[in-house]
DRENPA-3360 file (N, C-alpha, C; in nm, 2 decimals, always signed):
BEGIN
1 = MIFADADE = +4.30/+0.15/-12.02/+4.16/+0.18/-12.07/+4.08/+0.05/-12.07 ~ +3.95/+0.06/-12.03/+3.87/-0.06/-12.03/+3.77/-0.04/-12.15 ~ +3.71/-0.15/-12.19/+3.61/-0.15/-12.30/+3.49/-0.06/-12.25 ~ +3.44/+0.01/-12.35/+3.33/+0.11/-12.31/+3.22/+0.04/-12.24 ~ +3.17/+0.11/-12.14/+3.05/+0.07/-12.06/+3.07/-0.07/-11.99 ~ +3.20/-0.10/-11.97/+3.23/-0.23/-11.90/+3.29/-0.20/-11.76 ~ +3.22/-0.12/-11.68/+3.28/-0.08/-11.55/+3.21/-0.14/-11.43 ~ +3.14/-0.25/-11.45/+3.08/-0.32/-11.34/+3.18/-0.40/-11.27;
9 = NYREADFV = +3.17/-0.43/-11.14/+3.26/-0.52/-11.07/+3.24/-0.66/-11.12 ~ +3.34/-0.74/-11.10/+3.33/-0.88/-11.15/+3.22/-0.96/-11.08 ~ +3.20/-0.94/-10.95/+3.11/-1.02/-10.88/+2.96/-1.00/-10.94 ~ +2.93/-0.88/-10.97/+2.80/-0.85/-11.02/+2.78/-0.87/-11.17 ~ +2.88/-0.88/-11.24/+2.88/-0.88/-11.39/+2.81/-1.00/-11.45 ~ +2.74/-0.98/-11.56/+2.69/-1.10/-11.64/+2.78/-1.13/-11.75 ~ +2.85/-1.03/-11.80/+2.95/-1.04/-11.91/+3.08/-1.00/-11.86 ~ +3.19/-1.08/-11.89/+3.33/-1.04/-11.85/+3.41/-1.04/-11.98;
17 = ILGIPFED = +3.48/-0.93/-12.00/+3.57/-0.91/-12.11/+3.71/-0.92/-12.07 ~ +3.79/-0.99/-12.14/+3.93/-1.00/-12.11/+4.01/-1.00/-12.24 ~ +4.13/-0.95/-12.24/+4.22/-0.95/-12.35/+4.33/-1.05/-12.34 ~ +4.37/-1.11/-12.45/+4.49/-1.19/-12.45/+4.58/-1.14/-12.56 ~ +4.68/-1.06/-12.53/+4.77/-1.00/-12.63/+4.88/-1.09/-12.67 ~ +4.84/-1.20/-12.73/+4.93/-1.31/-12.77/+4.93/-1.33/-12.92 ~ +5.05/-1.35/-12.98/+5.06/-1.39/-13.12/+5.17/-1.49/-13.13 ~ +5.16/-1.58/-13.23/+5.26/-1.68/-13.26/+5.40/-1.61/-13.28;
25 = SEMSFREG = +5.50/-1.69/-13.24/+5.64/-1.63/-13.27/+5.66/-1.61/-13.42 ~ +5.60/-1.69/-13.50/+5.61/-1.68/-13.64/+5.47/-1.67/-13.71 ~ +5.42/-1.55/-13.72/+5.29/-1.54/-13.79/+5.31/-1.57/-13.94 ~ +5.20/-1.62/-14.00/+5.22/-1.67/-14.14/+5.22/-1.55/-14.24 ~ +5.18/-1.43/-14.20/+5.18/-1.32/-14.30/+5.21/-1.19/-14.22 ~ +5.12/-1.14/-14.15/+5.13/-1.01/-14.08/+5.15/-1.03/-13.93 ~ +5.23/-0.95/-13.87/+5.24/-0.95/-13.72/+5.15/-0.83/-13.67 ~ +5.13/-0.83/-13.54/+5.06/-0.72/-13.47/+4.94/-0.76/-13.39;
33 = TSKAPDFI = +4.90/-0.88/-13.39/+4.77/-0.92/-13.32/+4.79/-0.89/-13.17 ~ +4.91/-0.89/-13.11/+4.92/-0.87/-12.97/+4.88/-0.73/-12.93 ~ +4.87/-0.64/-13.02/+4.83/-0.50/-12.99/+4.68/-0.49/-13.00 ~ +4.61/-0.59/-13.04/+4.46/-0.57/-13.07/+4.37/-0.55/-12.95 ~ +4.39/-0.62/-12.84/+4.30/-0.59/-12.73/+4.28/-0.45/-12.69 ~ +4.39/-0.38/-12.67/+4.38/-0.24/-12.63/+4.33/-0.15/-12.74 ~ +4.37/-0.18/-12.87/+4.31/-0.10/-12.98/+4.16/-0.11/-12.98 ~ +4.11/-0.23/-12.97/+3.97/-0.26/-12.98/+3.90/-0.19/-12.86;
41 = RYYSHNYE = +3.96/-0.19/-12.75/+3.90/-0.12/-12.63/+3.89/+0.03/-12.66 ~ +4.00/+0.08/-12.72/+4.00/+0.23/-12.75/+3.89/+0.26/-12.85 ~ +3.87/+0.18/-12.95/+3.77/+0.22/-13.05/+3.63/+0.19/-13.00 ~ +3.61/+0.11/-12.90/+3.48/+0.09/-12.85/+3.42/+0.21/-12.79 ~ +3.50/+0.31/-12.76/+3.45/+0.44/-12.70/+3.40/+0.53/-12.81 ~ +3.41/+0.49/-12.93/+3.35/+0.57/-13.04/+3.20/+0.57/-13.04 ~ +3.14/+0.46/-12.98/+3.00/+0.43/-12.99/+2.92/+0.49/-12.87 ~ +2.79/+0.53/-12.90/+2.70/+0.56/-12.80/+2.67/+0.43/-12.72;
49 = SYVMESGI = +2.63/+0.44/-12.59/+2.60/+0.32/-12.51/+2.47/+0.25/-12.56 ~ +2.39/+0.33/-12.62/+2.26/+0.28/-12.67/+2.28/+0.21/-12.80 ~ +2.24/+0.08/-12.81/+2.25/+0.00/-12.93/+2.12/+0.00/-13.01 ~ +2.11/+0.08/-13.11/+1.99/+0.10/-13.18/+1.93/-0.03/-13.24 ~ +2.02/-0.12/-13.28/+1.97/-0.24/-13.34/+1.88/-0.33/-13.25 ~ +1.91/-0.31/-13.12/+1.84/-0.40/-13.02/+1.75/-0.32/-12.92 ~ +1.77/-0.19/-12.92/+1.70/-0.11/-12.82/+1.75/-0.12/-12.68 ~ +1.88/-0.17/-12.67/+1.94/-0.19/-12.54/+2.05/-0.08/-12.51;
57 = DLQNIKIH = +2.05/-0.03/-12.39/+2.15/+0.06/-12.35/+2.25/-0.02/-12.26 ~ +2.38/-0.02/-12.31/+2.48/-0.10/-12.24/+2.51/-0.05/-12.11 ~ +2.48/+0.08/-12.08/+2.50/+0.13/-11.94/+2.41/+0.06/-11.84 ~ +2.31/-0.01/-11.89/+2.22/-0.08/-11.80/+2.25/-0.23/-11.79 ~ +2.36/-0.27/-11.86/+2.40/-0.41/-11.86/+2.52/-0.43/-11.77 ~ +2.53/-0.53/-11.70/+2.64/-0.55/-11.61/+2.76/-0.62/-11.68 ~ +2.86/-0.53/-11.72/+2.97/-0.58/-11.80/+3.10/-0.54/-11.72 ~ +3.19/-0.64/-11.71/+3.32/-0.61/-11.64/+3.43/-0.64/-11.74;
65 = DAGNFSIE = +3.53/-0.54/-11.75/+3.65/-0.56/-11.82/+3.76/-0.60/-11.72 ~ +3.81/-0.72/-11.73/+3.91/-0.77/-11.63/+4.05/-0.74/-11.67 ~ +4.07/-0.68/-11.79/+4.21/-0.65/-11.83/+4.27/-0.76/-11.92 ~ +4.40/-0.75/-11.93/+4.47/-0.85/-12.02/+4.54/-0.96/-11.94 ~ +4.54/-1.08/-12.00/+4.59/-1.20/-11.94/+4.69/-1.28/-12.03 ~ +4.77/-1.36/-11.97/+4.84/-1.46/-12.05/+4.75/-1.57/-12.08 ~ +4.79/-1.66/-12.17/+4.70/-1.77/-12.21/+4.67/-1.86/-12.09 ~ +4.76/-1.89/-12.01/+4.74/-1.97/-11.89/+4.65/-1.90/-11.79;
73 = EAKNFVRR = +4.67/-1.78/-11.76/+4.58/-1.70/-11.67/+4.44/-1.70/-11.73 ~ +4.43/-1.68/-11.86/+4.30/-1.67/-11.92/+4.22/-1.80/-11.92 ~ +4.29/-1.91/-11.93/+4.22/-2.04/-11.92/+4.15/-2.05/-11.79 ~ +4.22/-2.02/-11.68/+4.17/-2.03/-11.55/+4.05/-1.93/-11.53 ~ +4.07/-1.81/-11.58/+3.97/-1.71/-11.57/+3.84/-1.74/-11.64 ~ +3.85/-1.79/-11.77/+3.74/-1.83/-11.85/+3.66/-1.95/-11.78 ~ +3.74/-2.04/-11.74/+3.68/-2.16/-11.67/+3.60/-2.11/-11.55 ~ +3.65/-2.03/-11.47/+3.58/-1.97/-11.35/+3.46/-1.89/-11.39;
81 = AREENKIP = +3.47/-1.81/-11.49/+3.36/-1.73/-11.54/+3.24/-1.82/-11.58 ~ +3.27/-1.92/-11.65/+3.16/-2.01/-11.69/+3.10/-2.09/-11.57 ~ +3.18/-2.13/-11.48/+3.13/-2.19/-11.36/+3.04/-2.10/-11.28 ~ +3.06/-1.97/-11.29/+2.98/-1.88/-11.22/+2.87/-1.82/-11.31 ~ +2.85/-1.89/-11.42/+2.74/-1.85/-11.52/+2.75/-1.71/-11.58 ~ +2.88/-1.67/-11.60/+2.90/-1.54/-11.67/+2.94/-1.57/-11.81 ~ +2.92/-1.48/-11.90/+2.96/-1.49/-12.04/+3.09/-1.43/-12.07 ~ +3.20/-1.51/-12.09/+3.33/-1.45/-12.12/+3.34/-1.41/-12.27;
89 = IVIGGAHS = +3.39/-1.29/-12.29/+3.42/-1.24/-12.42/+3.57/-1.21/-12.43 ~ +3.64/-1.28/-12.51/+3.78/-1.28/-12.51/+3.83/-1.20/-12.64 ~ +3.91/-1.10/-12.62/+3.97/-1.03/-12.73/+4.11/-1.07/-12.75 ~ +4.14/-1.13/-12.87/+4.28/-1.17/-12.90/+4.34/-1.06/-12.98 ~ +4.47/-1.08/-13.01/+4.54/-1.20/-13.01/+4.51/-1.28/-13.13 ~ +4.61/-1.38/-13.15/+4.60/-1.47/-13.27/+4.50/-1.58/-13.24 ~ +4.45/-1.64/-13.35/+4.35/-1.75/-13.34/+4.40/-1.87/-13.26 ~ +4.53/-1.87/-13.24/+4.59/-1.99/-13.17/+4.55/-1.99/-13.02;
97 = ISPFLISS = +4.49/-1.88/-12.97/+4.44/-1.89/-12.83/+4.31/-1.97/-12.82 ~ +4.23/-1.98/-12.92/+4.10/-2.04/-12.91/+4.10/-2.19/-12.86 ~ +4.19/-2.28/-12.92/+4.18/-2.42/-12.87/+4.21/-2.43/-12.72 ~ +4.30/-2.34/-12.67/+4.33/-2.35/-12.52/+4.21/-2.30/-12.44 ~ +4.14/-2.20/-12.48/+4.02/-2.15/-12.41/+3.91/-2.26/-12.41 ~ +3.88/-2.31/-12.53/+3.78/-2.41/-12.54/+3.80/-2.53/-12.46 ~ +3.93/-2.58/-12.45/+3.96/-2.70/-12.37/+3.95/-2.67/-12.22 ~ +3.96/-2.54/-12.19/+3.96/-2.51/-12.04/+3.82/-2.51/-11.98;
105 = INEDLNVV = +3.71/-2.50/-12.07/+3.58/-2.49/-12.02/+3.52/-2.63/-11.98 ~ +3.47/-2.64/-11.86/+3.42/-2.77/-11.81/+3.27/-2.79/-11.84 ~ +3.24/-2.77/-11.97/+3.10/-2.80/-12.01/+3.11/-2.83/-12.16 ~ +3.01/-2.90/-12.21/+3.01/-2.94/-12.35/+2.95/-2.84/-12.44 ~ +3.04/-2.74/-12.47/+2.99/-2.63/-12.57/+3.03/-2.68/-12.71 ~ +2.93/-2.66/-12.80/+2.96/-2.68/-12.94/+3.03/-2.55/-12.99 ~ +3.11/-2.57/-13.10/+3.19/-2.46/-13.15/+3.15/-2.42/-13.29 ~ +3.12/-2.29/-13.31/+3.10/-2.23/-13.44/+3.21/-2.13/-13.46;
113 = ILDAHLDF = +3.28/-2.15/-13.57/+3.40/-2.06/-13.61/+3.36/-1.98/-13.73 ~ +3.38/-1.86/-13.73/+3.37/-1.77/-13.84/+3.51/-1.73/-13.89 ~ +3.55/-1.77/-14.01/+3.69/-1.76/-14.05/+3.70/-1.77/-14.20 ~ +3.80/-1.70/-14.26/+3.83/-1.71/-14.40/+3.91/-1.84/-14.43 ~ +3.98/-1.89/-14.33/+4.07/-2.00/-14.35/+4.03/-2.13/-14.28 ~ +4.06/-2.24/-14.34/+4.03/-2.37/-14.28/+4.10/-2.39/-14.15 ~ +4.23/-2.35/-14.15/+4.31/-2.37/-14.03/+4.31/-2.51/-13.98 ~ +4.33/-2.60/-14.07/+4.32/-2.75/-14.04/+4.45/-2.82/-14.06;
121 = RKDYMGNE = +4.56/-2.74/-14.06/+4.69/-2.81/-14.07/+4.73/-2.89/-13.95 ~ +4.81/-2.99/-13.97/+4.86/-3.07/-13.86/+4.96/-2.99/-13.78 ~ +5.04/-2.91/-13.85/+5.13/-2.81/-13.79/+5.17/-2.71/-13.89 ~ +5.22/-2.60/-13.85/+5.27/-2.49/-13.94/+5.41/-2.46/-13.90 ~ +5.51/-2.48/-13.99/+5.65/-2.45/-13.96/+5.69/-2.52/-13.83 ~ +5.64/-2.64/-13.81/+5.68/-2.72/-13.69/+5.60/-2.69/-13.57 ~ +5.51/-2.60/-13.57/+5.43/-2.56/-13.45/+5.29/-2.61/-13.47 ~ +5.25/-2.71/-13.39/+5.12/-2.76/-13.40/+5.01/-2.68/-13.33;
129 = FSHACASR = +5.06/-2.58/-13.26/+4.97/-2.48/-13.19/+4.96/-2.35/-13.26 ~ +5.01/-2.34/-13.38/+5.00/-2.22/-13.46/+4.85/-2.18/-13.49 ~ +4.83/-2.05/-13.52/+4.70/-2.01/-13.56/+4.65/-2.08/-13.68 ~ +4.74/-2.13/-13.76/+4.71/-2.20/-13.89/+4.66/-2.35/-13.86 ~ +4.66/-2.38/-13.73/+4.62/-2.52/-13.69/+4.50/-2.51/-13.59 ~ +4.45/-2.39/-13.57/+4.35/-2.37/-13.46/+4.23/-2.46/-13.48 ~ +4.17/-2.47/-13.59/+4.05/-2.56/-13.61/+4.08/-2.70/-13.60 ~ +4.20/-2.74/-13.64/+4.24/-2.88/-13.62/+4.25/-2.92/-13.48;
137 = RIFEEVGK = +4.31/-2.83/-13.39/+4.32/-2.86/-13.25/+4.18/-2.86/-13.18 ~ +4.09/-2.77/-13.22/+3.96/-2.77/-13.17/+3.88/-2.90/-13.21 ~ +3.90/-2.94/-13.34/+3.83/-3.06/-13.39/+3.88/-3.18/-13.31 ~ +4.00/-3.19/-13.27/+4.06/-3.30/-13.19/+4.00/-3.30/-13.05 ~ +3.96/-3.18/-13.00/+3.91/-3.16/-12.87/+3.76/-3.20/-12.86 ~ +3.68/-3.15/-12.96/+3.54/-3.16/-12.94/+3.47/-3.26/-13.04 ~ +3.54/-3.30/-13.15/+3.49/-3.40/-13.24/+3.41/-3.34/-13.35 ~ +3.38/-3.42/-13.45/+3.32/-3.38/-13.58/+3.18/-3.34/-13.56;
145 = NRMISIGI = +3.11/-3.38/-13.46/+2.96/-3.36/-13.45/+2.94/-3.23/-13.37 ~ +3.04/-3.16/-13.32/+3.02/-3.05/-13.23/+3.09/-2.92/-13.27 ~ +3.12/-2.91/-13.40/+3.18/-2.79/-13.45/+3.16/-2.77/-13.60 ~ +3.16/-2.65/-13.64/+3.15/-2.61/-13.78/+3.22/-2.48/-13.81 ~ +3.28/-2.47/-13.92/+3.35/-2.34/-13.96/+3.27/-2.28/-14.08 ~ +3.25/-2.15/-14.08/+3.17/-2.08/-14.18/+3.25/-1.96/-14.23 ~ +3.24/-1.94/-14.36/+3.30/-1.83/-14.43/+3.43/-1.87/-14.50 ~ +3.46/-2.00/-14.51/+3.59/-2.05/-14.56/+3.61/-2.01/-14.71;
153 = RSASREEV = +3.73/-1.97/-14.74/+3.77/-1.94/-14.88/+3.92/-1.96/-14.91 ~ +3.99/-2.02/-14.81/+4.13/-2.04/-14.83/+4.18/-2.16/-14.75 ~ +4.25/-2.25/-14.82/+4.30/-2.37/-14.75/+4.41/-2.43/-14.85 ~ +4.50/-2.51/-14.79/+4.59/-2.59/-14.87/+4.52/-2.71/-14.92 ~ +4.57/-2.77/-15.03/+4.51/-2.90/-15.08/+4.51/-3.00/-14.97 ~ +4.62/-3.01/-14.89/+4.63/-3.11/-14.79/+4.52/-3.09/-14.68 ~ +4.50/-2.97/-14.65/+4.39/-2.94/-14.55/+4.26/-2.99/-14.59 ~ +4.22/-2.96/-14.72/+4.09/-3.00/-14.77/+4.08/-3.15/-14.78;
161 = EEAEKLNF = +4.19/-3.22/-14.81/+4.18/-3.36/-14.82/+4.17/-3.42/-14.68 ~ +4.24/-3.36/-14.58/+4.22/-3.41/-14.44/+4.08/-3.38/-14.39 ~ +4.03/-3.27/-14.42/+3.90/-3.23/-14.37/+3.79/-3.33/-14.43 ~ +3.81/-3.36/-14.55/+3.71/-3.45/-14.62/+3.72/-3.59/-14.56 ~ +3.85/-3.63/-14.53/+3.87/-3.77/-14.48/+3.82/-3.78/-14.34 ~ +3.83/-3.67/-14.26/+3.78/-3.68/-14.12/+3.64/-3.62/-14.09 ~ +3.58/-3.58/-14.20/+3.44/-3.53/-14.20/+3.43/-3.40/-14.11 ~ +3.53/-3.31/-14.13/+3.52/-3.18/-14.07/+3.42/-3.09/-14.15;
169 = KYILSSKF = +3.32/-3.04/-14.08/+3.22/-2.97/-14.15/+3.26/-2.82/-14.16 ~ +3.25/-2.77/-14.28/+3.27/-2.63/-14.31/+3.18/-2.58/-14.42 ~ +3.16/-2.45/-14.43/+3.08/-2.39/-14.53/+3.16/-2.28/-14.60 ~ +3.17/-2.28/-14.73/+3.24/-2.18/-14.80/+3.17/-2.05/-14.80 ~ +3.25/-1.94/-14.81/+3.18/-1.81/-14.81/+3.09/-1.79/-14.92 ~ +3.12/-1.86/-15.03/+3.03/-1.85/-15.15/+2.90/-1.92/-15.13 ~ +2.89/-2.01/-15.03/+2.77/-2.08/-15.00/+2.69/-2.02/-14.88 ~ +2.74/-1.91/-14.83/+2.67/-1.85/-14.72/+2.54/-1.79/-14.77;
177 = KKNIADEI = +2.44/-1.82/-14.69/+2.30/-1.77/-14.73/+2.23/-1.71/-14.61 ~ +2.13/-1.64/-14.64/+2.06/-1.55/-14.54/+2.01/-1.64/-14.42 ~ +1.96/-1.75/-14.44/+1.90/-1.83/-14.34/+2.00/-1.94/-14.28 ~ +2.13/-1.93/-14.31/+2.22/-2.03/-14.27/+2.22/-2.06/-14.12 ~ +2.19/-1.95/-14.04/+2.19/-1.97/-13.89/+2.08/-2.07/-13.85 ~ +1.98/-2.08/-13.93/+1.87/-2.18/-13.90/+1.92/-2.32/-13.91 ~ +2.03/-2.34/-13.98/+2.08/-2.48/-13.99/+2.18/-2.52/-13.88 ~ +2.21/-2.42/-13.79/+2.29/-2.45/-13.68/+2.21/-2.50/-13.56;
185 = KFDKIYLS = +2.21/-2.63/-13.54/+2.12/-2.70/-13.44/+2.18/-2.71/-13.30 ~ +2.30/-2.66/-13.28/+2.36/-2.67/-13.15/+2.28/-2.59/-13.05 ~ +2.28/-2.64/-12.92/+2.21/-2.58/-12.82/+2.29/-2.48/-12.74 ~ +2.42/-2.51/-12.71/+2.51/-2.42/-12.64/+2.64/-2.41/-12.72 ~ +2.67/-2.28/-12.75/+2.78/-2.25/-12.85/+2.89/-2.17/-12.79 ~ +3.01/-2.21/-12.83/+3.13/-2.12/-12.82/+3.15/-2.06/-12.96 ~ +3.15/-1.93/-12.97/+3.16/-1.87/-13.10/+3.30/-1.81/-13.11 ~ +3.38/-1.85/-13.21/+3.51/-1.79/-13.24/+3.50/-1.71/-13.37;
193 = IDMDVFDP = +3.53/-1.58/-13.36/+3.52/-1.49/-13.47/+3.66/-1.45/-13.51 ~ +3.71/-1.50/-13.62/+3.83/-1.45/-13.68/+3.79/-1.34/-13.77 ~ +3.84/-1.22/-13.75/+3.79/-1.10/-13.82/+3.83/-1.11/-13.97 ~ +3.91/-1.20/-14.01/+3.93/-1.21/-14.16/+3.82/-1.28/-14.23 ~ +3.71/-1.32/-14.15/+3.59/-1.37/-14.22/+3.53/-1.26/-14.30 ~ +3.54/-1.14/-14.25/+3.49/-1.02/-14.32/+3.58/-1.00/-14.45 ~ +3.52/-0.95/-14.55/+3.60/-0.91/-14.67/+3.70/-0.80/-14.63 ~ +3.82/-0.79/-14.69/+3.91/-0.68/-14.65/+3.86/-0.54/-14.67;
201 = CYAPGVSN = +3.76/-0.52/-14.75/+3.70/-0.39/-14.76/+3.63/-0.35/-14.63 ~ +3.59/-0.44/-14.55/+3.53/-0.41/-14.42/+3.63/-0.42/-14.31 ~ +3.72/-0.51/-14.32/+3.82/-0.54/-14.22/+3.96/-0.56/-14.28 ~ +4.03/-0.45/-14.32/+4.16/-0.46/-14.38/+4.27/-0.49/-14.29 ~ +4.25/-0.46/-14.16/+4.36/-0.48/-14.06/+4.36/-0.61/-13.99 ~ +4.38/-0.72/-14.07/+4.39/-0.85/-14.01/+4.52/-0.92/-14.05 ~ +4.55/-1.03/-13.98/+4.68/-1.09/-14.01/+4.69/-1.15/-14.15 ~ +4.58/-1.21/-14.20/+4.58/-1.28/-14.33/+4.46/-1.24/-14.40;
209 = PEPNGLGY = +4.45/-1.12/-14.47/+4.33/-1.08/-14.54/+4.31/-1.17/-14.66 ~ +4.18/-1.20/-14.68/+4.14/-1.29/-14.79/+4.02/-1.23/-14.86 ~ +4.03/-1.18/-14.99/+3.92/-1.13/-15.06/+3.80/-1.22/-15.08 ~ +3.69/-1.17/-15.14/+3.57/-1.24/-15.16/+3.51/-1.29/-15.03 ~ +3.52/-1.21/-14.93/+3.47/-1.24/-14.80/+3.32/-1.20/-14.77 ~ +3.28/-1.21/-14.65/+3.15/-1.17/-14.61/+3.14/-1.03/-14.56 ~ +3.02/-0.98/-14.54/+3.00/-0.84/-14.50/+2.91/-0.83/-14.38 ~ +2.82/-0.74/-14.37/+2.74/-0.71/-14.26/+2.64/-0.82/-14.23;
217 = EIFEFIKK = +2.62/-0.91/-14.33/+2.53/-1.02/-14.30/+2.58/-1.11/-14.18 ~ +2.70/-1.10/-14.15/+2.75/-1.17/-14.03/+2.68/-1.12/-13.90 ~ +2.64/-0.99/-13.90/+2.57/-0.94/-13.78/+2.44/-1.02/-13.76 ~ +2.37/-1.03/-13.87/+2.24/-1.10/-13.86/+2.26/-1.25/-13.82 ~ +2.36/-1.31/-13.87/+2.39/-1.45/-13.83/+2.42/-1.46/-13.68 ~ +2.50/-1.37/-13.63/+2.53/-1.37/-13.48/+2.40/-1.34/-13.40 ~ +2.33/-1.25/-13.45/+2.20/-1.22/-13.38/+2.11/-1.34/-13.37 ~ +2.10/-1.42/-13.47/+2.01/-1.53/-13.47/+2.05/-1.64/-13.38;
225 = ISKKIYAV = +2.19/-1.65/-13.36/+2.23/-1.76/-13.27/+2.27/-1.71/-13.13 ~ +2.26/-1.58/-13.11/+2.31/-1.51/-12.99/+2.26/-1.57/-12.86 ~ +2.13/-1.61/-12.85/+2.08/-1.67/-12.73/+2.14/-1.80/-12.69 ~ +2.20/-1.87/-12.79/+2.27/-2.00/-12.76/+2.42/-1.99/-12.74 ~ +2.47/-1.86/-12.74/+2.61/-1.84/-12.72/+2.65/-1.82/-12.58 ~ +2.75/-1.89/-12.53/+2.79/-1.89/-12.39/+2.93/-1.84/-12.37 ~ +3.01/-1.83/-12.48/+3.14/-1.78/-12.47/+3.18/-1.73/-12.61 ~ +3.26/-1.63/-12.62/+3.30/-1.57/-12.75/+3.45/-1.53/-12.75;
233 = DVVEVSPP = +3.51/-1.55/-12.86/+3.64/-1.48/-12.88/+3.64/-1.41/-13.01 ~ +3.71/-1.30/-13.02/+3.73/-1.22/-13.14/+3.88/-1.20/-13.16 ~ +3.93/-1.26/-13.27/+4.07/-1.27/-13.29/+4.12/-1.22/-13.42 ~ +4.25/-1.20/-13.44/+4.33/-1.18/-13.56/+4.32/-1.03/-13.61 ~ +4.28/-0.94/-13.53/+4.29/-0.80/-13.57/+4.44/-0.76/-13.56 ~ +4.49/-0.69/-13.66/+4.63/-0.65/-13.66/+4.64/-0.50/-13.68 ~ +4.64/-0.43/-13.56/+4.63/-0.28/-13.57/+4.74/-0.21/-13.65 ~ +4.86/-0.27/-13.67/+4.96/-0.19/-13.75/+4.91/-0.18/-13.90;
241 = YDDGRTSL = +4.82/-0.27/-13.94/+4.77/-0.27/-14.08/+4.63/-0.22/-14.09 ~ +4.58/-0.16/-13.98/+4.44/-0.11/-13.97/+4.44/+0.04/-13.99 ~ +4.33/+0.08/-14.05/+4.30/+0.23/-14.05/+4.19/+0.26/-13.95 ~ +4.16/+0.17/-13.86/+4.06/+0.19/-13.76/+3.93/+0.11/-13.79 ~ +3.91/+0.08/-13.92/+3.79/+0.01/-13.96/+3.77/-0.13/-13.89 ~ +3.88/-0.20/-13.88/+3.87/-0.34/-13.83/+3.85/-0.34/-13.68 ~ +3.92/-0.25/-13.61/+3.90/-0.24/-13.46/+3.76/-0.19/-13.43 ~ +3.71/-0.09/-13.51/+3.57/-0.04/-13.49/+3.47/-0.15/-13.51;
249 = LAAKVIRN = +3.50/-0.23/-13.61/+3.40/-0.34/-13.65/+3.41/-0.45/-13.54 ~ +3.52/-0.48/-13.49/+3.53/-0.58/-13.38/+3.46/-0.53/-13.26 ~ +3.48/-0.41/-13.22/+3.41/-0.35/-13.10/+3.26/-0.35/-13.12 ~ +3.21/-0.33/-13.24/+3.07/-0.33/-13.27/+3.01/-0.47/-13.26 ~ +3.09/-0.57/-13.31/+3.04/-0.71/-13.30/+3.02/-0.74/-13.15 ~ +3.12/-0.71/-13.07/+3.11/-0.74/-12.93/+2.99/-0.67/-12.86 ~ +2.97/-0.54/-12.89/+2.86/-0.46/-12.83/+2.73/-0.52/-12.87 ~ +2.72/-0.54/-13.00/+2.59/-0.59/-13.05/+2.56/-0.73/-13.00;
257 = FISWKI = +2.66/-0.82/-12.99/+2.63/-0.95/-12.93/+2.58/-0.94/-12.79 ~ +2.64/-0.85/-12.71/+2.59/-0.84/-12.57/+2.45/-0.79/-12.57 ~ +2.41/-0.70/-12.65/+2.27/-0.65/-12.65/+2.18/-0.76/-12.70 ~ +2.22/-0.84/-12.80/+2.13/-0.95/-12.85/+2.12/-1.06/-12.75 ~ +2.23/-1.09/-12.68/+2.22/-1.20/-12.58/+2.13/-1.16/-12.47 ~ +2.13/-1.04/-12.42/+2.04/-0.99/-12.32/+1.89/-1.00/-12.37;
% end
């Protein structure tokens, strides 16, 4: 099954969707993110092709679903897509995929992460490429002036101390405000959306649910920066713990982004 309305051929497409059904061998809490790409595709068919929020009919947009890839295959595919001026939209999978994708793109994209967790550990259980280290690996790749994490409400003391020492910029969920998108001065953005940035009442089926999260204001945030976004990943949906809400929400985030970007 392909993502709804994503039946254009690759050559003609402006947006290319791909899945990476990957998760760490030792997830920190819940397993199941490897099942997410196909679940999110399935739930995308719940929606009408017409996006009321933007007045755009996705049947008129050139979208291609390329299927599922390994991380190595996806790195090459995403690099190629950007070189051909297409917008890659990656459906994970664990957040550990993001550093690999960002490092594969041959252009200076700034990184905006929506996440409940700081993910700034040096390693987790001996694995420096764990999802719990995703932001740390991205920070090492792009530097302190080209990334920010938003929606944070969980971290170890050591992570906070390291972030302060290295000047890693992040915004707590409690400090999120309506016009926060206006403070993002980046010109070209890679947006990484960990679905646990949403409160569990909106997105219960994630690997590491964290209460006191954000809600539908995230849509307005994405809308405001959408014109500057050139690649997206949506990660950490865990279908075995979902009642459909999280996959539906992830599919709607993707659909609305496409309509706003157009």
